[in-house]
Each structure stands twice: as C-alpha cells, then as structure tokens.
N, CA, C, O and the ligand as a Tripos MOL2 file, in Angstrom:
@<TRIPOS>MOLECULE
protein
  245   243    62     0     0
PROTEIN
NO_CHARGES

@<TRIPOS>ATOM
      1 N          17.8500   -3.4410    9.0400 N.3       1 MET1
      2 CA         16.8480   -2.3900    8.2940 C.3       1 MET1
      3 C          17.2000   -0.8870    8.7940 C.2       1 MET1
      4 O          17.3940   -0.7140    9.9970 O.2       1 MET1
      5 N          17.2760    0.0710    8.0010 N.am      2 ILE2
      6 CA         17.4920    1.3000    8.2700 C.3       2 ILE2
      7 C          16.3210    2.1710    8.3900 C.2       2 ILE2
      8 O          15.4030    1.9780    7.5940 O.2       2 ILE2
      9 N          16.2150    3.0760    9.2410 N.am      3 CYS3
     10 CA         15.0900    4.0090    9.2880 C.3       3 CYS3
     11 C          15.2560    5.2330    8.1400 C.2       3 CYS3
     12 O          16.1380    6.0910    8.1430 O.2       3 CYS3
     13 N          14.3000    5.0970    7.2760 N.am      4 PRO4
     14 CA         14.3370    5.9040    6.1490 C.3       4 PRO4
     15 C          14.5000    7.4470    6.4830 C.2       4 PRO4
     16 O          15.0790    8.2330    5.7330 O.2       4 PRO4
     17 N          13.9020    7.7990    7.7340 N.am      5 GLU5
     18 CA         13.8930    9.0630    8.2900 C.3       5 GLU5
     19 C          15.0320    9.6880    8.9050 C.2       5 GLU5
     20 O          15.3010   10.8720    8.7030 O.2       5 GLU5
     21 N          15.7610    8.8790    9.7050 N.am      6 CYS6
     22 CA         17.0080    9.3310   10.3570 C.3       6 CYS6
     23 C          18.2530    8.3050   10.1250 C.2       6 CYS6
     24 O          19.3500    8.4950   10.6490 O.2       6 CYS6
     25 N          17.9740    7.2500    9.3230 N.am      7 GLU7
     26 CA         19.1830    6.4110    9.0210 C.3       7 GLU7
     27 C          19.8020    5.7280    9.9530 C.2       7 GLU7
     28 O          20.9010    5.2140    9.7460 O.2       7 GLU7
     29 N          19.0860    5.6310   11.2370 N.am      8 SER8
     30 CA         19.5980    4.7970   12.3040 C.3       8 SER8
     31 C          19.0270    3.3840   12.1010 C.2       8 SER8
     32 O          18.0170    3.1680   11.4310 O.2       8 SER8
     33 N          19.6760    2.5300   12.6660 N.am      9 ALA9
     34 CA         19.1390    1.1660   12.6750 C.3       9 ALA9
     35 C          17.8430    0.9030   13.4530 C.2       9 ALA9
     36 O          17.6800    1.2340   14.6280 O.2       9 ALA9
     37 N          16.9930    0.3150   12.7360 N.am     10 LEU10
     38 CA         15.6300    0.0910   13.2800 C.3      10 LEU10
     39 C          15.7560   -1.2460   14.2130 C.2      10 LEU10
     40 O          16.3480   -2.2150   13.7380 O.2      10 LEU10
     41 N          15.2480   -1.3110   15.4440 N.am     11 ASP11
     42 CA         15.6450   -2.3810   16.2990 C.3      11 ASP11
     43 C          14.4590   -3.3610   16.4930 C.2      11 ASP11
     44 O          13.6040   -3.3600   17.3780 O.2      11 ASP11
     45 N          14.6360   -4.2440   15.3840 N.am     12 PHE12
     46 CA         13.4060   -5.2430   15.4980 C.3      12 PHE12
     47 C          13.9890   -6.4620   14.6290 C.2      12 PHE12
     48 O          14.9200   -6.3570   13.8300 O.2      12 PHE12
     49 N          13.4210   -7.4030   14.8670 N.am     13 ASP13
     50 CA         14.0890   -8.7640   14.1180 C.3      13 ASP13
     51 C          13.0240   -9.0320   12.9240 C.2      13 ASP13
     52 O          11.8360   -9.2980   13.1120 O.2      13 ASP13
     53 N          13.6190   -8.9220   11.7440 N.am     14 GLU14
     54 CA         12.8850   -9.3030   10.6310 C.3      14 GLU14
     55 C          12.0850  -10.5070   10.6670 C.2      14 GLU14
     56 O          10.9330  -10.5110   10.2330 O.2      14 GLU14
     57 N          12.6180  -11.4880   11.1430 N.am     15 ASP15
     58 CA         12.0350  -12.6470   11.4110 C.3      15 ASP15
     59 C          10.7210  -12.8250   12.3630 C.2      15 ASP15
     60 O           9.9870  -13.8120   12.3680 O.2      15 ASP15
     61 N          10.5940  -11.7340   13.1140 N.am     16 GLU16
     62 CA          9.4520  -11.8130   14.0890 C.3      16 GLU16
     63 C           8.5660  -10.7180   13.8170 C.2      16 GLU16
     64 O           7.9930  -10.2500   14.8000 O.2      16 GLU16
     65 N           8.3470  -10.2440   12.7760 N.am     17 VAL17
     66 CA          7.3740   -9.2460   12.3820 C.3      17 VAL17
     67 C           6.3020   -9.8770   11.3830 C.2      17 VAL17
     68 O           6.6040  -10.8420   10.6820 O.2      17 VAL17
     69 N           5.1990   -9.3650   11.3530 N.am     18 GLU18
     70 CA          4.1950   -9.7140   10.4220 C.3      18 GLU18
     71 C           3.5390   -8.5120    9.7310 C.2      18 GLU18
     72 O           3.6460   -7.3750   10.1920 O.2      18 GLU18
     73 N           2.9040   -8.7750    8.6890 N.am     19 GLU19
     74 CA          2.1800   -7.7710    8.0980 C.3      19 GLU19
     75 C           1.1690   -7.0460    8.8790 C.2      19 GLU19
     76 O           0.2970   -7.6870    9.4660 O.2      19 GLU19
     77 N           1.2090   -5.8520    8.9310 N.am     20 GLY20
     78 CA          0.2010   -4.9460    9.8220 C.3      20 GLY20
     79 C           0.9320   -4.7030   11.1950 C.2      20 GLY20
     80 O           0.3560   -3.9560   11.9850 O.2      20 GLY20
     81 N           2.0650   -5.2210   11.5440 N.am     21 ASP21
     82 CA          2.7670   -4.7730   12.6900 C.3      21 ASP21
     83 C           3.3150   -3.4440   12.5610 C.2      21 ASP21
     84 O           3.7110   -3.0340   11.4700 O.2      21 ASP21
     85 N           3.3590   -2.7540   13.6050 N.am     22 VAL22
     86 CA          3.9720   -1.4740   13.5630 C.3      22 VAL22
     87 C           5.2200   -1.3180   14.6720 C.2      22 VAL22
     88 O           5.2580   -1.6460   15.8580 O.2      22 VAL22
     89 N           6.1240   -0.7510   13.8990 N.am     23 ILE23
     90 CA          7.4090   -0.6790   14.6470 C.3      23 ILE23
     91 C           7.8440    0.7930   14.7660 C.2      23 ILE23
     92 O           7.6120    1.5230   13.8030 O.2      23 ILE23
     93 N           8.4960    1.3380   15.9340 N.am     24 VAL24
     94 CA          8.7120    2.5180   16.0740 C.3      24 VAL24
     95 C          10.2390    2.9120   16.0720 C.2      24 VAL24
     96 O          10.9560    2.3340   16.8890 O.2      24 VAL24
     97 N          10.7200    3.7100   15.3470 N.am     25 CYS25
     98 CA         12.0970    4.1250   15.4120 C.3      25 CYS25
     99 C          12.3870    4.7830   16.8080 C.2      25 CYS25
    100 O          11.8030    5.7610   17.2740 O.2      25 CYS25
    101 N          13.4960    3.9940   17.4400 N.am     26 ASP26
    102 CA         14.1230    4.5300   18.7130 C.3      26 ASP26
    103 C          14.5040    6.0610   18.7100 C.2      26 ASP26
    104 O          14.3400    6.8260   19.6600 O.2      26 ASP26
    105 N          14.9940    6.3490   17.5900 N.am     27 GLU27
    106 CA         15.8890    7.4690   17.4790 C.3      27 GLU27
    107 C          14.8800    8.6660   17.0550 C.2      27 GLU27
    108 O          15.0330    9.7010   17.7050 O.2      27 GLU27
    109 N          13.9630    8.6750   16.1490 N.am     28 CYS28
    110 CA         13.2140    9.7630   15.6630 C.3      28 CYS28
    111 C          11.6730    9.5210   16.0120 C.2      28 CYS28
    112 O          10.8250   10.3900   15.8100 O.2      28 CYS28
    113 N          11.3970    8.3220   16.5310 N.am     29 GLY29
    114 CA         10.0310    7.9970   16.9400 C.3      29 GLY29
    115 C           8.8500    7.8580   15.7020 C.2      29 GLY29
    116 O           7.6280    7.8940   15.8510 O.2      29 GLY29
    117 N           9.5560    7.7050   14.5460 N.am     30 THR30
    118 CA          8.6050    7.5570   13.3500 C.3      30 THR30
    119 C           8.0950    6.2060   13.5450 C.2      30 THR30
    120 O           8.7870    5.3040   14.0170 O.2      30 THR30
    121 N           6.8360    6.0640   13.1650 N.am     31 GLU31
    122 CA          6.3010    4.7550   13.2420 C.3      31 GLU31
    123 C           6.0330    4.1690   11.7890 C.2      31 GLU31
    124 O           5.6270    4.8680   10.8600 O.2      31 GLU31
    125 N           6.2980    2.8400   11.6960 N.am     32 TYR32
    126 CA          6.1980    2.2440   10.2580 C.3      32 TYR32
    127 C           5.4060    1.0030   10.5070 C.2      32 TYR32
    128 O           5.6610    0.2270   11.4280 O.2      32 TYR32
    129 N           4.4130    0.8440    9.6320 N.am     33 GLU33
    130 CA          3.8120   -0.3660    9.3110 C.3      33 GLU33
    131 C           4.3620   -1.5140    8.5170 C.2      33 GLU33
    132 O           4.7670   -1.2990    7.3750 O.2      33 GLU33
    133 N           4.4000   -2.5250    8.9520 N.am     34 ILE34
    134 CA          4.8790   -3.5990    8.1210 C.3      34 ILE34
    135 C           3.8340   -3.8920    7.0540 C.2      34 ILE34
    136 O           2.7550   -4.3650    7.4090 O.2      34 ILE34
    137 N           4.0770   -3.6470    5.7900 N.am     35 VAL35
    138 CA          3.0500   -3.9590    4.9230 C.3      35 VAL35
    139 C           3.6240   -5.1240    3.8700 C.2      35 VAL35
    140 O           2.8530   -5.6010    3.0380 O.2      35 VAL35
    141 N           4.7770   -5.4820    3.9350 N.am     36 ALA36
    142 CA          4.9940   -6.9090    3.4690 C.3      36 ALA36
    143 C           6.2680   -7.4100    4.2700 C.2      36 ALA36
    144 O           6.9330   -6.6740    4.9990 O.2      36 ALA36
    145 N           6.5310   -8.7730    4.0430 N.am     37 THR37
    146 CA          7.5930   -9.4370    4.8990 C.3      37 THR37
    147 C           8.6290   -9.9640    3.8350 C.2      37 THR37
    148 O           9.7560  -10.2510    4.2380 O.2      37 THR37
    149 N           8.3500  -10.0920    2.6470 N.am     38 ASP38
    150 CA          9.1720  -10.8240    1.7960 C.3      38 ASP38
    151 C           8.9490  -10.2000    0.2980 C.2      38 ASP38
    152 O           8.0490  -10.5590   -0.4620 O.2      38 ASP38
    153 N           9.8310   -9.3020    0.0440 N.am     39 PRO39
    154 CA         10.7800   -8.8430    0.8330 C.3      39 PRO39
    155 C          10.0360   -7.6780    1.8800 C.2      39 PRO39
    156 O           8.9550   -7.1180    1.7000 O.2      39 PRO39
    157 N          10.9150   -7.5270    2.9380 N.am     40 LEU40
    158 CA         10.4690   -6.6750    3.8760 C.3      40 LEU40
    159 C          10.1260   -5.2590    3.2730 C.2      40 LEU40
    160 O          10.8710   -4.6650    2.4940 O.2      40 LEU40
    161 N           8.8850   -4.7780    3.7320 N.am     41 GLU41
    162 CA          8.6000   -3.4750    3.2190 C.3      41 GLU41
    163 C           7.9080   -2.5900    4.2720 C.2      41 GLU41
    164 O           6.9680   -3.1050    4.8770 O.2      41 GLU41
    165 N           8.2280   -1.4170    4.5460 N.am     42 LEU42
    166 CA          7.6800   -0.5820    5.3850 C.3      42 LEU42
    167 C           7.0560    0.6820    5.0120 C.2      42 LEU42
    168 O           7.5710    1.4460    4.1950 O.2      42 LEU42
    169 N           5.8850    0.9220    5.6380 N.am     43 SER43
    170 CA          5.1570    2.1070    5.3420 C.3      43 SER43
    171 C           4.9420    3.1200    6.4240 C.2      43 SER43
    172 O           4.3630    2.7890    7.4580 O.2      43 SER43
    173 N           5.3390    4.2270    6.2530 N.am     44 LYS44
    174 CA          5.5740    5.2570    7.1590 C.3      44 LYS44
    175 C           4.0340    5.4380    7.5990 C.2      44 LYS44
    176 O           3.1230    5.4780    6.7720 O.2      44 LYS44
    177 N           3.8580    5.5350    8.8790 N.am     45 VAL45
    178 CA          2.6350    5.9730    9.3390 C.3      45 VAL45
    179 C           2.4600    7.3030    9.6870 C.2      45 VAL45
    180 O           3.1550    7.8140   10.5650 O.2      45 VAL45
    181 N           1.4010    8.0590    8.9500 N.am     46 GLU46
    182 CA          1.5770    9.4590    9.0450 C.3      46 GLU46
    183 C           0.5630    9.6330   10.2130 C.2      46 GLU46
    184 O          -0.3820    8.8580   10.3630 O.2      46 GLU46
    185 N           0.7990   10.6540   11.0040 N.am     47 GLU47
    186 CA         -0.1390   10.9600   12.1850 C.3      47 GLU47
    187 C          -1.1290   11.9490   11.9700 C.2      47 GLU47
    188 O          -2.2220   11.8860   12.5320 O.2      47 GLU47
    189 N          -0.8030   12.8980   11.1570 N.am     48 ASP48
    190 CA         -1.4940   14.0240   10.9280 C.3      48 ASP48
    191 C          -2.7180   13.7590    9.7590 C.2      48 ASP48
    192 O          -2.7100   14.3510    8.6800 O.2      48 ASP48
    193 N          -3.6240   12.9090   10.0970 N.am     49 TYR49
    194 CA         -4.6290   12.4670    9.3290 C.3      49 TYR49
    195 C          -5.5500   13.5420    8.8160 C.2      49 TYR49
    196 O          -6.1420   13.4930    7.7370 O.2      49 TYR49
    197 N          -5.6120   14.5220    9.6980 N.am     50 GLU50
    198 CA         -6.6840   15.6840    9.5500 C.3      50 GLU50
    199 C          -6.2550   16.5030    8.3030 C.2      50 GLU50
    200 O          -7.1490   17.0190    7.6320 O.2      50 GLU50
    201 N          -4.9630   16.6620    7.9400 N.am     51 ASP51
    202 CA         -4.5740   17.2270    6.7800 C.3      51 ASP51
    203 C          -4.8080   16.4990    5.5660 C.2      51 ASP51
    204 O          -3.8170   16.0560    4.9860 O.2      51 ASP51
    205 N          -5.8350   16.3180    5.1300 N.am     52 GLU52
    206 CA         -6.1400   15.4290    3.9100 C.3      52 GLU52
    207 C          -6.2260   16.4550    2.5010 C.2      52 GLU52
    208 O          -6.2900   16.0490    1.3410 O.2      52 GLU52
    209 N          -6.2110   17.6220    2.8680 N.am     53 GLU53
    210 CA         -6.3270   18.4930    1.7170 C.3      53 GLU53
    211 C          -5.0600   18.2150    0.8360 C.2      53 GLU53
    212 O          -3.9440   18.0620    1.3340 O.2      53 GLU53
    213 N          -5.3350   18.1560   -0.6210 N.am     54 GLU54
    214 CA         -4.0470   17.9160   -1.2880 C.3      54 GLU54
    215 C          -3.5450   19.2980   -1.5410 C.2      54 GLU54
    216 O          -4.2070   20.1640   -2.1130 O.2      54 GLU54
    217 N          -2.2240   19.4640   -1.0400 N.am     55 LEU55
    218 CA         -1.6560   20.8000   -1.1840 C.3      55 LEU55
    219 C          -0.7020   20.9870   -2.3450 C.2      55 LEU55
    220 O           0.0420   21.9580   -2.4820 O.2      55 LEU55
    221 N          -0.8090   19.8870   -3.2210 N.am     56 GLY56
    222 CA          0.3130   19.8050   -4.3270 C.3      56 GLY56
    223 C           1.3510   18.7940   -3.8250 C.2      56 GLY56
    224 O           1.8340   18.8070   -2.6930 O.2      56 GLY56
    225 N           1.6210   17.9730   -4.7340 N.am     57 GLU57
    226 CA          2.4670   16.8630   -4.3900 C.3      57 GLU57
    227 C           3.8900   17.1240   -4.7100 C.2      57 GLU57
    228 O           4.7390   16.2570   -4.5070 O.2      57 GLU57
    229 N           4.1920   18.3140   -5.2160 N.am     58 GLU58
    230 CA          5.6560   18.5350   -5.5150 C.3      58 GLU58
    231 C           6.1990   19.4510   -4.5710 C.2      58 GLU58
    232 O           6.9950   20.2810   -5.0090 O.2      58 GLU58
    233 N           5.9360   19.4590   -3.4330 N.am     59 GLU59
    234 CA          6.5320   20.3670   -2.2640 C.3      59 GLU59
    235 C           7.9000   20.2950   -2.4050 C.2      59 GLU59
    236 O           8.4920   19.2380   -2.6240 O.2      59 GLU59
    237 N           8.5760   21.6680   -2.2560 N.am     60 GLU60
    238 CA         10.0760   21.7310   -2.4530 C.3      60 GLU60
    239 C          10.4770   22.0790   -0.9870 C.2      60 GLU60
    240 O           9.8070   22.7860   -0.2340 O.2      60 GLU60
    241 N          11.6910   21.4700   -0.6850 N.am     61 GLU61
    242 CA         12.1190   21.7910    0.6810 C.3      61 GLU61
    243 C          12.9000   23.0310    0.7990 C.2      61 GLU61
    244 O          13.3120   23.3990    1.8980 O.2      61 GLU61
    245 ZN         14.4700    7.2260   12.6580 Zn       62 ZN62
@<TRIPOS>BOND
     1     1     2 1
     2     2     3 1
     3     3     4 2
     4     3     5 am
     5     5     6 1
     6     6     7 1
     7     7     8 2
     8     7     9 am
     9     9    10 1
    10    10    11 1
    11    11    12 2
    12    11    13 am
    13    13    14 1
    14    14    15 1
    15    15    16 2
    16    15    17 am
    17    17    18 1
    18    18    19 1
    19    19    20 2
    20    19    21 am
    21    21    22 1
    22    22    23 1
    23    23    24 2
    24    23    25 am
    25    25    26 1
    26    26    27 1
    27    27    28 2
    28    27    29 am
    29    29    30 1
    30    30    31 1
    31    31    32 2
    32    31    33 am
    33    33    34 1
    34    34    35 1
    35    35    36 2
    36    35    37 am
    37    37    38 1
    38    38    39 1
    39    39    40 2
    40    39    41 am
    41    41    42 1
    42    42    43 1
    43    43    44 2
    44    43    45 am
    45    45    46 1
    46    46    47 1
    47    47    48 2
    48    47    49 am
    49    49    50 1
    50    50    51 1
    51    51    52 2
    52    51    53 am
    53    53    54 1
    54    54    55 1
    55    55    56 2
    56    55    57 am
    57    57    58 1
    58    58    59 1
    59    59    60 2
    60    59    61 am
    61    61    62 1
    62    62    63 1
    63    63    64 2
    64    63    65 am
    65    65    66 1
    66    66    67 1
    67    67    68 2
    68    67    69 am
    69    69    70 1
    70    70    71 1
    71    71    72 2
    72    71    73 am
    73    73    74 1
    74    74    75 1
    75    75    76 2
    76    75    77 am
    77    77    78 1
    78    78    79 1
    79    79    80 2
    80    79    81 am
    81    81    82 1
    82    82    83 1
    83    83    84 2
    84    83    85 am
    85    85    86 1
    86    86    87 1
    87    87    88 2
    88    87    89 am
    89    89    90 1
    90    90    91 1
    91    91    92 2
    92    91    93 am
    93    93    94 1
    94    94    95 1
    95    95    96 2
    96    95    97 am
    97    97    98 1
    98    98    99 1
    99    99   100 2
   100    99   101 am
   101   101   102 1
   102   102   103 1
   103   103   104 2
   104   103   105 am
   105   105   106 1
   106   106   107 1
   107   107   108 2
   108   107   109 am
   109   109   110 1
   110   110   111 1
   111   111   112 2
   112   111   113 am
   113   113   114 1
   114   114   115 1
   115   115   116 2
   116   115   117 am
   117   117   118 1
   118   118   119 1
   119   119   120 2
   120   119   121 am
   121   121   122 1
   122   122   123 1
   123   123   124 2
   124   123   125 am
   125   125   126 1
   126   126   127 1
   127   127   128 2
   128   127   129 am
   129   129   130 1
   130   130   131 1
   131   131   132 2
   132   131   133 am
   133   133   134 1
   134   134   135 1
   135   135   136 2
   136   135   137 am
   137   137   138 1
   138   138   139 1
   139   139   140 2
   140   139   141 am
   141   141   142 1
   142   142   143 1
   143   143   144 2
   144   143   145 am
   145   145   146 1
   146   146   147 1
   147   147   148 2
   148   147   149 am
   149   149   150 1
   150   150   151 1
   151   151   152 2
   152   151   153 am
   153   153   154 1
   154   154   155 1
   155   155   156 2
   156   155   157 am
   157   157   158 1
   158   158   159 1
   159   159   160 2
   160   159   161 am
   161   161   162 1
   162   162   163 1
   163   163   164 2
   164   163   165 am
   165   165   166 1
   166   166   167 1
   167   167   168 2
   168   167   169 am
   169   169   170 1
   170   170   171 1
   171   171   172 2
   172   171   173 am
   173   173   174 1
   174   174   175 1
   175   175   176 2
   176   175   177 am
   177   177   178 1
   178   178   179 1
   179   179   180 2
   180   179   181 am
   181   181   182 1
   182   182   183 1
   183   183   184 2
   184   183   185 am
   185   185   186 1
   186   186   187 1
   187   187   188 2
   188   187   189 am
   189   189   190 1
   190   190   191 1
   191   191   192 2
   192   191   193 am
   193   193   194 1
   194   194   195 1
   195   195   196 2
   196   195   197 am
   197   197   198 1
   198   198   199 1
   199   199   200 2
   200   199   201 am
   201   201   202 1
   202   202   203 1
   203   203   204 2
   204   203   205 am
   205   205   206 1
   206   206   207 1
   207   207   208 2
   208   207   209 am
   209   209   210 1
   210   210   211 1
   211   211   212 2
   212   211   213 am
   213   213   214 1
   214   214   215 1
   215   215   216 2
   216   215   217 am
   217   217   218 1
   218   218   219 1
   219   219   220 2
   220   219   221 am
   221   221   222 1
   222   222   223 1
   223   223   224 2
   224   223   225 am
   225   225   226 1
   226   226   227 1
   227   227   228 2
   228   227   229 am
   229   229   230 1
   230   230   231 1
   231   231   232 2
   232   231   233 am
   233   233   234 1
   234   234   235 1
   235   235   236 2
   236   235   237 am
   237   237   238 1
   238   238   239 1
   239   239   240 2
   240   239   241 am
   241   241   242 1
   242   242   243 1
   243   243   244 2
@<TRIPOS>SUBSTRUCTURE
     1 MET1         2 RESIDUE 1 A MET
     2 ILE2         6 RESIDUE 1 A ILE
     3 CYS3        10 RESIDUE 1 A CYS
     4 PRO4        14 RESIDUE 1 A PRO
     5 GLU5        18 RESIDUE 1 A GLU
     6 CYS6        22 RESIDUE 1 A CYS
     7 GLU7        26 RESIDUE 1 A GLU
     8 SER8        30 RESIDUE 1 A SER
     9 ALA9        34 RESIDUE 1 A ALA
    10 LEU10       38 RESIDUE 1 A LEU
    11 ASP11       42 RESIDUE 1 A ASP
    12 PHE12       46 RESIDUE 1 A PHE
    13 ASP13       50 RESIDUE 1 A ASP
    14 GLU14       54 RESIDUE 1 A GLU
    15 ASP15       58 RESIDUE 1 A ASP
    16 GLU16       62 RESIDUE 1 A GLU
    17 VAL17       66 RESIDUE 1 A VAL
    18 GLU18       70 RESIDUE 1 A GLU
    19 GLU19       74 RESIDUE 1 A GLU
    20 GLY20       78 RESIDUE 1 A GLY
    21 ASP21       82 RESIDUE 1 A ASP
    22 VAL22       86 RESIDUE 1 A VAL
    23 ILE23       90 RESIDUE 1 A ILE
    24 VAL24       94 RESIDUE 1 A VAL
    25 CYS25       98 RESIDUE 1 A CYS
    26 ASP26      102 RESIDUE 1 A ASP
    27 GLU27      106 RESIDUE 1 A GLU
    28 CYS28      110 RESIDUE 1 A CYS
    29 GLY29      114 RESIDUE 1 A GLY
    30 THR30      118 RESIDUE 1 A THR
    31 GLU31      122 RESIDUE 1 A GLU
    32 TYR32      126 RESIDUE 1 A TYR
    33 GLU33      130 RESIDUE 1 A GLU
    34 ILE34      134 RESIDUE 1 A ILE
    35 VAL35      138 RESIDUE 1 A VAL
    36 ALA36      142 RESIDUE 1 A ALA
    37 THR37      146 RESIDUE 1 A THR
    38 ASP38      150 RESIDUE 1 A ASP
    39 PRO39      154 RESIDUE 1 A PRO
    40 LEU40      158 RESIDUE 1 A LEU
    41 GLU41      162 RESIDUE 1 A GLU
    42 LEU42      166 RESIDUE 1 A LEU
    43 SER43      170 RESIDUE 1 A SER
    44 LYS44      174 RESIDUE 1 A LYS
    45 VAL45      178 RESIDUE 1 A VAL
    46 GLU46      182 RESIDUE 1 A GLU
    47 GLU47      186 RESIDUE 1 A GLU
    48 ASP48      190 RESIDUE 1 A ASP
    49 TYR49      194 RESIDUE 1 A TYR
    50 GLU50      198 RESIDUE 1 A GLU
    51 ASP51      202 RESIDUE 1 A ASP
    52 GLU52      206 RESIDUE 1 A GLU
    53 GLU53      210 RESIDUE 1 A GLU
    54 GLU54      214 RESIDUE 1 A GLU
    55 LEU55      218 RESIDUE 1 A LEU
    56 GLY56      222 RESIDUE 1 A GLY
    57 GLU57      226 RESIDUE 1 A GLU
    58 GLU58      230 RESIDUE 1 A GLU
    59 GLU59      234 RESIDUE 1 A GLU
    60 GLU60      238 RESIDUE 1 A GLU
    61 GLU61      242 RESIDUE 1 A GLU
    62 ZN62       245 GROUP 0 **** ****
C-alpha cells in the first residue's frame, strides 16, 4: 500500500487491519482510516474539522 500523499510505502500489514483502524504514514504523518478491507480502502483523516465552510470544491493549486 502506497501513501497517496507522499508515495512512500505505508508500513502496515493488510491482513492485520480492520475497518475503523487508523494508520499513520511514517513519512508525512498523514492519518488514514481503514474504511474497507476487501479491497483495502483508506480514507484520509482530516484534522482541521473546524474549517467546515465550503470554500468551493474546485480549488486550483
Ligand atoms: Zn505519506
């Protein structure tokens, strides 16, 4: 499994995680919640919950 943020290998065993588990990327510190295991699916955990205003969904970088 590759971290979508920094493309480093995420260090966890796919056979040993369950839905709801949270793993952390060693490289960039991004947290991912396991939302499904078959197939494995991760959801990035956003920390800035306070910013719930919708500022437009098509932000350009
Ligand atoms: Zn990462």
